[in-house]
C-alpha positions as CSV (number, residue, x, y, z in Angstrom):
1,M,132.1,172.7,126.8
2,M,130.7,169.6,125.1
3,K,128.9,167.0,127.0
4,K,130.5,163.6,126.7
5,L,128.3,161.0,125.0
6,K,127.1,158.0,127.0
7,L,127.8,155.0,124.8
8,T,125.8,151.9,125.3
9,P,127.3,148.6,124.4
10,S,125.1,148.3,121.3
11,L,126.1,151.9,120.2
12,L,129.7,151.0,120.8
13,Q,129.4,148.0,118.6
14,E,127.7,150.1,115.9
15,V,130.4,152.8,116.0
16,R,133.1,150.1,115.9
17,G,131.4,148.9,112.8
18,W,131.6,152.3,111.2
19,I,135.2,152.7,112.1
20,S,136.0,149.2,110.8
21,D,134.6,150.3,107.4
22,C,137.2,153.1,107.5
23,V,140.2,151.0,108.5
24,G,143.4,152.6,107.3
25,T,141.8,156.1,106.8
26,W,141.6,157.3,110.4
27,R,144.7,157.8,112.5
28,D,146.6,154.5,113.1
29,I,143.7,152.1,112.7
30,H,144.7,149.4,110.3
31,S,142.9,146.3,111.6
32,K,139.9,145.1,113.4
33,E,142.0,144.6,116.5
34,D,142.9,148.3,116.4
35,V,139.2,149.1,116.3
36,E,138.5,146.8,119.3
37,A,141.2,148.5,121.3
38,L,139.6,152.0,121.0
39,T,138.6,153.6,124.2
40,Q,135.2,155.2,124.8
41,E,136.9,158.6,124.6
42,E,138.4,157.9,121.2
43,I,135.0,156.6,120.0
44,S,133.3,159.8,121.3
45,E,135.9,161.8,119.3
46,W,135.2,159.7,116.2
47,I,131.5,160.5,116.6
48,E,132.3,164.2,116.9
49,I,134.4,164.1,113.7
50,H,131.9,161.9,111.8
51,P,128.5,162.7,113.2
52,N,126.7,160.8,110.5
53,G,128.8,157.7,111.1
54,R,131.1,158.1,108.1
């Protein structure tokens, strides 16, 4: 069982930045608003899928 990542506000912002760079390529994220609406769980999933940030 994987341990859930603890995401600090600054890390959340950084990850949202990575995801923003990939708008339109991941699930149904097509705008910056979609990125801002992501939950911490979804962001943790993104990190698991893209461990190097891309």
